[in-house]
C-alpha positions as CSV (number, residue, x, y, z in Angstrom):
1,X,-9.3,9.6,43.6
2,X,-9.9,9.0,39.9
3,X,-12.3,6.2,38.9
4,X,-11.2,6.3,35.2
5,X,-10.7,2.7,34.0
6,X,-7.4,1.7,32.4
7,X,-6.5,-0.6,29.5
8,X,-3.1,-1.8,28.5
9,X,-3.0,-2.3,24.7
10,X,-0.2,-4.6,23.5
11,X,1.1,-3.1,20.3
12,X,0.7,0.5,19.0
13,X,0.8,0.0,15.2
14,X,-2.0,0.9,12.8
15,X,-4.2,-2.1,13.7
16,X,-4.0,-1.3,17.4
17,X,-4.7,2.4,16.8
18,X,-8.3,1.4,16.0
19,X,-8.6,-0.2,19.4
20,X,-6.8,2.6,21.2
21,X,-9.0,5.3,19.7
22,X,-12.1,3.2,20.5
23,X,-11.1,2.9,24.2
24,X,-10.3,6.6,24.4
25,X,-13.8,7.4,23.0
26,X,-15.1,5.2,25.8
27,X,-13.3,7.4,28.3
28,X,-10.7,4.9,29.3
29,X,-7.1,5.7,30.1
30,X,-4.9,3.9,27.6
31,X,-1.4,2.5,28.2
32,X,0.2,1.5,24.9
33,X,3.0,-1.0,24.9
34,X,5.6,-1.2,22.1
35,X,9.4,-1.1,22.0
36,X,9.1,0.6,18.5
37,X,9.0,4.4,18.7
38,X,6.8,6.4,16.4
39,X,4.1,3.8,15.6
40,X,0.8,5.5,14.6
41,X,-1.2,4.4,17.6
42,X,1.1,6.1,20.1
43,X,-0.3,9.5,19.3
44,X,-3.6,8.4,20.9
45,X,-2.2,6.8,24.0
46,X,-2.1,8.5,27.4
47,X,1.2,6.6,28.2
48,X,3.5,4.4,26.2
49,X,5.6,1.7,27.8
50,X,8.6,0.6,25.7
51,X,8.4,-3.1,26.5
52,X,8.7,-6.1,24.2
53,X,5.2,-7.6,24.1
54,X,6.5,-11.1,24.7
55,X,8.2,-10.1,27.9
56,X,5.5,-11.3,30.4
57,X,7.4,-10.3,33.5
58,X,8.0,-6.8,32.4
59,X,4.4,-6.5,31.2
60,X,3.1,-7.8,34.5
61,X,5.2,-5.2,36.4
62,X,3.9,-2.4,34.2
63,X,0.3,-3.6,34.4
64,X,0.4,-3.8,38.2
65,X,2.1,-0.4,38.4
66,X,-0.6,1.2,36.3
67,X,-3.4,-0.8,38.1
68,X,-5.0,-1.7,34.8
69,X,-8.5,-3.0,34.5
70,X,-8.1,-4.7,31.1
71,X,-5.4,-6.0,28.8
72,X,-6.2,-6.5,25.1
73,X,-4.9,-6.3,21.5
74,X,-6.1,-6.9,18.0
75,X,-4.6,-7.9,14.7
76,X,-1.6,-9.8,16.2
77,X,-1.3,-13.4,17.1
78,X,1.9,-12.8,19.0
79,X,0.2,-10.1,21.0
80,X,-2.8,-12.2,21.8
81,X,-0.7,-14.9,23.3
82,X,0.7,-12.4,25.7
83,X,-2.7,-10.8,26.3
84,X,-4.3,-14.0,27.5
85,X,-1.3,-15.1,29.5
86,X,-1.0,-11.7,31.2
87,X,-4.8,-11.5,31.9
88,X,-4.6,-15.0,33.5
89,X,-1.7,-13.9,35.8
90,X,-3.6,-10.7,36.8
91,X,-7.1,-12.3,37.1
92,X,-8.5,-9.9,34.5
93,X,-11.3,-10.5,32.0
94,X,-10.2,-12.3,28.8
95,X,-11.4,-14.4,25.9
96,X,-10.3,-18.0,25.7
97,X,-7.3,-19.4,27.7
98,X,-3.6,-20.0,26.9
99,X,-4.1,-23.6,25.9
100,X,-6.8,-22.7,23.4
101,X,-4.7,-19.8,21.9
102,X,-1.7,-22.1,21.6
103,X,-3.8,-24.6,19.6
104,X,-4.9,-21.9,17.1
105,X,-1.3,-20.6,16.9
106,X,0.1,-24.0,15.9
107,X,-0.9,-24.7,12.3
108,X,-0.2,-28.5,12.6
109,X,-2.0,-28.9,15.9
110,X,-5.0,-27.0,14.5
111,X,-5.1,-29.2,11.4
112,X,-5.1,-32.2,13.7
113,X,-7.9,-30.7,15.7
114,X,-10.0,-30.2,12.5
115,X,-9.3,-33.7,11.4
116,X,-10.3,-35.1,14.8
117,X,-13.7,-33.4,14.4
118,X,-14.2,-34.3,10.7
119,X,-14.0,-30.6,9.7
120,X,-12.3,-29.2,6.6
121,X,-10.1,-32.2,5.5
122,X,-6.7,-31.2,4.1
123,X,-3.7,-33.4,3.8
124,X,-0.7,-32.3,5.9
125,X,2.4,-33.3,7.8
126,X,4.5,-31.4,10.4
127,X,8.3,-31.6,10.0
128,X,11.5,-30.4,11.7
129,X,13.8,-30.9,8.7
130,X,13.4,-31.7,5.0
131,X,13.9,-35.4,5.6
132,X,10.6,-35.5,7.3
133,X,8.8,-34.9,4.0
134,X,10.6,-37.6,2.0
135,X,7.4,-39.4,1.2
136,X,5.2,-36.3,0.6
137,X,3.6,-36.6,-2.9
138,X,0.9,-34.0,-2.9
139,X,1.7,-31.2,-5.4
140,X,1.2,-28.3,-5.6
141,X,1.4,-27.8,-1.8
142,X,2.0,-25.1,0.7
143,X,5.0,-24.9,3.1
144,X,4.6,-22.7,6.2
145,X,6.3,-22.1,9.5
146,X,4.2,-23.9,12.1
147,X,3.9,-20.9,14.4
148,X,5.1,-17.7,12.6
149,X,2.8,-14.8,12.0
150,X,1.7,-13.4,8.6
151,X,3.1,-14.5,5.3
152,X,6.7,-14.9,6.3
153,X,8.1,-18.2,5.0
154,X,4.8,-19.2,3.3
155,X,5.5,-20.5,-0.2
156,X,3.7,-22.6,-2.8
157,X,5.7,-25.6,-4.1
158,X,4.9,-27.2,-7.4
159,X,7.9,-29.6,-7.7
160,X,9.4,-32.1,-5.3
161,X,12.9,-30.8,-5.9
162,X,11.9,-27.4,-4.4
163,X,10.4,-28.8,-1.2
164,X,13.6,-29.1,0.8
165,X,14.7,-25.5,0.5
166,X,11.2,-24.3,1.4
167,X,11.1,-26.4,4.5
168,X,14.5,-25.2,5.6
169,X,13.4,-21.6,5.3
170,X,10.1,-22.2,7.0
171,X,11.8,-24.0,10.0
172,X,14.2,-21.1,10.4
173,X,11.3,-18.7,10.7
174,X,9.3,-20.8,13.1
175,X,9.5,-20.1,16.9
176,X,9.4,-23.9,17.6
177,X,11.6,-24.7,14.6
178,X,8.9,-26.7,12.8
179,X,7.1,-26.4,9.5
180,X,3.9,-27.7,8.1
181,X,3.5,-29.0,4.6
182,X,-0.1,-29.1,3.5
183,X,-2.2,-29.6,0.3
184,X,-2.6,-26.5,-1.8
185,X,-6.1,-25.0,-1.7
186,X,-7.2,-23.5,-5.0
187,X,-10.2,-21.2,-5.2
188,X,-11.7,-17.9,-4.0
189,X,-10.5,-16.8,-0.6
190,X,-13.1,-15.8,2.0
191,X,-13.2,-14.8,5.6
192,X,-15.7,-14.9,8.4
193,X,-15.6,-12.5,11.4
194,X,-17.2,-14.2,14.4
195,X,-18.4,-12.9,17.7
196,X,-19.8,-15.1,20.5
197,X,-21.1,-13.7,23.7
198,X,-23.0,-15.6,26.5
199,X,-22.8,-18.7,24.4
200,X,-24.7,-17.1,21.6
201,X,-23.3,-16.4,18.1
202,X,-23.8,-12.7,17.7
203,X,-22.0,-12.3,14.4
204,X,-20.7,-14.5,11.6
205,X,-20.2,-12.2,8.7
206,X,-18.7,-13.6,5.5
207,X,-16.4,-11.5,3.3
208,X,-14.5,-12.2,0.1
209,X,-10.7,-11.8,0.4
210,X,-9.0,-10.4,-2.6
211,X,-5.3,-11.4,-2.9
212,X,-2.3,-10.6,-5.1
213,X,-0.8,-13.1,-7.5
214,X,2.4,-15.1,-7.2
215,X,4.6,-12.0,-6.8
216,X,3.0,-11.4,-3.4
217,X,1.4,-14.8,-2.6
218,X,-1.3,-14.6,0.0
219,X,-1.0,-10.8,0.6
220,X,-4.5,-9.3,0.7
221,X,-5.3,-6.3,-1.6
222,X,-8.8,-5.9,-0.3
223,X,-12.1,-7.3,1.0
224,X,-15.7,-7.4,-0.2
225,X,-19.0,-7.6,1.6
226,X,-21.1,-9.5,0.5
227,X,-19.1,-12.1,-1.3
228,X,-19.2,-11.6,-5.0
229,X,-17.6,-14.7,-6.7
230,X,-18.9,-17.3,-4.3
231,X,-22.1,-19.2,-5.0
232,X,-25.0,-19.3,-2.5
233,X,-24.4,-23.0,-2.0
234,X,-20.7,-22.4,-1.0
235,X,-21.6,-19.5,1.2
236,X,-24.0,-21.7,3.0
237,X,-21.4,-24.5,3.3
238,X,-18.8,-22.0,4.7
239,X,-21.2,-20.7,7.3
240,X,-22.1,-24.3,8.3
241,X,-18.4,-25.1,8.5
242,X,-18.0,-22.1,10.8
243,X,-20.9,-23.3,13.0
244,X,-19.2,-26.7,13.2
245,X,-15.9,-25.2,14.3
246,X,-17.6,-23.0,16.9
247,X,-19.4,-26.1,18.3
248,X,-16.1,-28.1,18.3
249,X,-14.5,-25.3,20.2
250,X,-17.2,-25.4,22.9
251,X,-19.0,-22.2,21.8
252,X,-16.6,-20.1,23.8
253,X,-17.2,-16.4,24.2
254,X,-14.8,-14.3,22.1
255,X,-14.0,-13.1,18.6
256,X,-12.6,-15.3,15.8
257,X,-11.2,-14.5,12.4
258,X,-11.7,-17.5,10.1
259,X,-9.9,-17.6,6.7
260,X,-11.1,-20.1,4.2
261,X,-10.7,-21.0,0.5
262,X,-13.7,-22.2,-1.6
263,X,-12.2,-25.2,-3.4
264,X,-14.0,-27.4,-6.0
265,X,-14.7,-29.8,-3.0
266,X,-16.2,-27.0,-1.0
267,X,-14.9,-24.5,1.6
268,X,-11.7,-25.4,3.5
269,X,-10.1,-23.6,6.4
270,X,-6.8,-21.9,6.0
271,X,-6.4,-20.7,9.6
272,X,-8.4,-19.3,12.5
273,X,-7.1,-16.5,14.7
274,X,-8.6,-15.8,18.3
275,X,-8.7,-12.1,17.6
276,X,-10.0,-9.3,15.4
277,X,-8.3,-9.3,12.0
278,X,-5.5,-6.9,11.0
279,X,-7.3,-5.5,8.0
280,X,-9.7,-3.1,9.7
281,X,-12.6,-5.3,8.7
282,X,-14.7,-3.9,11.4
283,X,-15.0,-0.7,9.4
284,X,-16.3,-2.6,6.3
285,X,-18.7,-4.6,8.5
286,X,-19.9,-1.4,10.2
287,X,-20.5,0.2,6.8
288,X,-22.4,-2.9,5.5
289,X,-24.2,-4.0,8.7
290,X,-24.3,-0.9,10.9
291,X,-22.6,-2.7,13.9
292,X,-19.2,-2.1,15.5
293,X,-17.3,-5.3,16.0
294,X,-14.7,-3.6,18.2
295,X,-17.5,-2.2,20.3
296,X,-19.2,-5.6,20.6
297,X,-16.0,-7.2,21.8
298,X,-15.3,-4.5,24.3
299,X,-18.9,-4.6,25.6
300,X,-18.5,-8.3,26.2
301,X,-15.1,-7.9,27.9
302,X,-15.8,-4.8,30.0
303,X,-19.4,-5.5,30.9
304,X,-20.3,-2.0,29.8
305,X,-22.9,-3.2,27.4
306,X,-24.5,-6.2,25.8
307,X,-23.5,-7.1,22.3
308,X,-26.4,-7.1,19.9
309,X,-27.1,-10.0,17.6
310,X,-27.1,-9.4,13.8
311,X,-30.2,-10.6,11.9
312,X,-30.4,-14.0,10.4
313,X,-28.6,-15.8,13.3
314,X,-25.7,-13.4,13.2
315,X,-25.2,-13.6,9.4
316,X,-26.5,-10.1,8.7
317,X,-27.7,-9.2,5.2
318,X,-25.7,-11.3,2.8
319,X,-27.4,-9.7,-0.1
320,X,-27.1,-6.1,0.7
321,X,-25.3,-3.4,-1.3
322,X,-21.8,-4.2,-2.5
323,X,-19.1,-2.7,-0.2
324,X,-15.3,-2.8,-0.5
325,X,-12.3,-2.2,1.7
326,X,-9.2,-1.7,-0.5
327,X,-5.6,-1.3,0.5
328,X,-3.2,1.3,-1.0
329,X,0.2,-0.5,-1.1
330,X,3.8,-0.1,-2.1
331,X,7.0,-2.0,-1.8
332,X,9.2,-1.1,1.2
333,X,12.4,0.8,0.7
334,X,11.1,4.1,-0.8
335,X,9.7,7.0,1.2
336,X,6.0,7.5,1.3
337,X,4.5,10.0,-1.2
338,X,0.9,10.8,-0.5
339,X,0.4,12.2,-4.0
340,X,0.8,8.7,-5.4
341,X,-2.2,7.5,-3.4
342,X,-5.1,10.0,-3.6
343,X,-8.3,9.3,-1.7
344,X,-10.7,7.6,-4.1
345,X,-14.0,9.2,-5.0
346,X,-16.9,8.1,-2.9
347,X,-14.9,6.9,0.1
348,X,-16.9,6.5,3.3
349,X,-13.6,6.3,5.2
350,X,-10.0,6.8,4.1
351,X,-6.8,6.7,6.2
352,X,-3.0,7.0,5.5
353,X,-0.6,5.0,7.6
354,X,2.3,7.2,6.9
355,X,3.2,10.9,6.6
356,X,4.9,12.2,3.5
357,X,8.6,11.3,3.5
358,X,8.3,8.5,6.0
359,X,10.2,5.3,5.3
360,X,8.0,2.3,4.6
361,X,8.6,-0.3,7.3
362,X,9.0,-3.9,5.9
363,X,6.3,-6.2,7.5
364,X,5.6,-8.8,4.8
365,X,8.6,-7.5,2.8
366,X,6.7,-7.4,-0.5
367,X,3.8,-5.0,-0.6
368,X,3.1,-2.9,2.5
369,X,-0.1,-1.1,3.3
370,X,0.3,2.7,3.2
371,X,-3.4,3.5,3.3
372,X,-6.9,2.1,2.9
373,X,-10.4,3.1,2.2
374,X,-14.0,1.8,2.5
375,X,-16.7,2.6,0.0
376,X,-19.7,1.3,-1.9
377,X,-18.3,-0.7,-4.8
378,X,-18.5,1.3,-8.0
């Protein structure tokens, strides 16, 4: 009888491919789950189940049939909701619980949580229709679906007369048919990848998030470690804010991806996800800090190892050599042409997400990632 352990990975896209390959390298049997045929991670799976990742009953049936030892996912808020709910049903190891994941998934509820704990003050309201924002007078502002993933329906509004249409669109894209209107945060975008194990912060690595302009609002074009255009004072304030959030959350074991903007009033939280990011940041962190965040998370979940703690209380070397992770991007609609996106000189890692001639799948609908690379910043 085989003793090979089995993991069910919810999703098989490029983000999940990192996790799938990692678990194959560990010697695990991998069951990938996705109703979409041909996703890049499927080539590395032992089995692929064509199930919608929000169908908990179908997921439970497949998990019991395969007798899985673990369920996990990275890069997707929708997947993480199912991961935790399914692990709770099956009595399998998991980070956080469904109530906590739901809090982070609801932008308005999370803003209220931060306000309750005197963290990252930002004016906001939650509405179900444009009339709910009749007295809103903070401009510019951001309008977002309360619980949709990514940048869908996220717009900046500069004039009161444009607010109603933005709210209507955001509500239509929200699973709960709600939208949040919040103060616009202007400044340099930063992120913090966090890992907590046994109640100890093992990692809290800051990175600078490079974004496109108004034509692709909020869409990242790359990441830098260490931060380049953020003062030491604001980096310290951001790390202190992360500490405050971790404490308010009860120092729970797990990974967090914190997005912030350094405003003139200091760092403010944009959102926090209970998962690894979708930008392959673990590769940039590995190049800069010589640790593997996916490996740390899996050590904690599987009990196959003990996650190490980065120097300086998990912060690592915030003044090391400049490293970058940059995306190669194009608009959806045209077939992929590898010749348009050569591998840059000096790359430590480079990967294409498509083969020549493949149609570019619309995800954010504006600029889609077709490849990415990690290197020492020239």
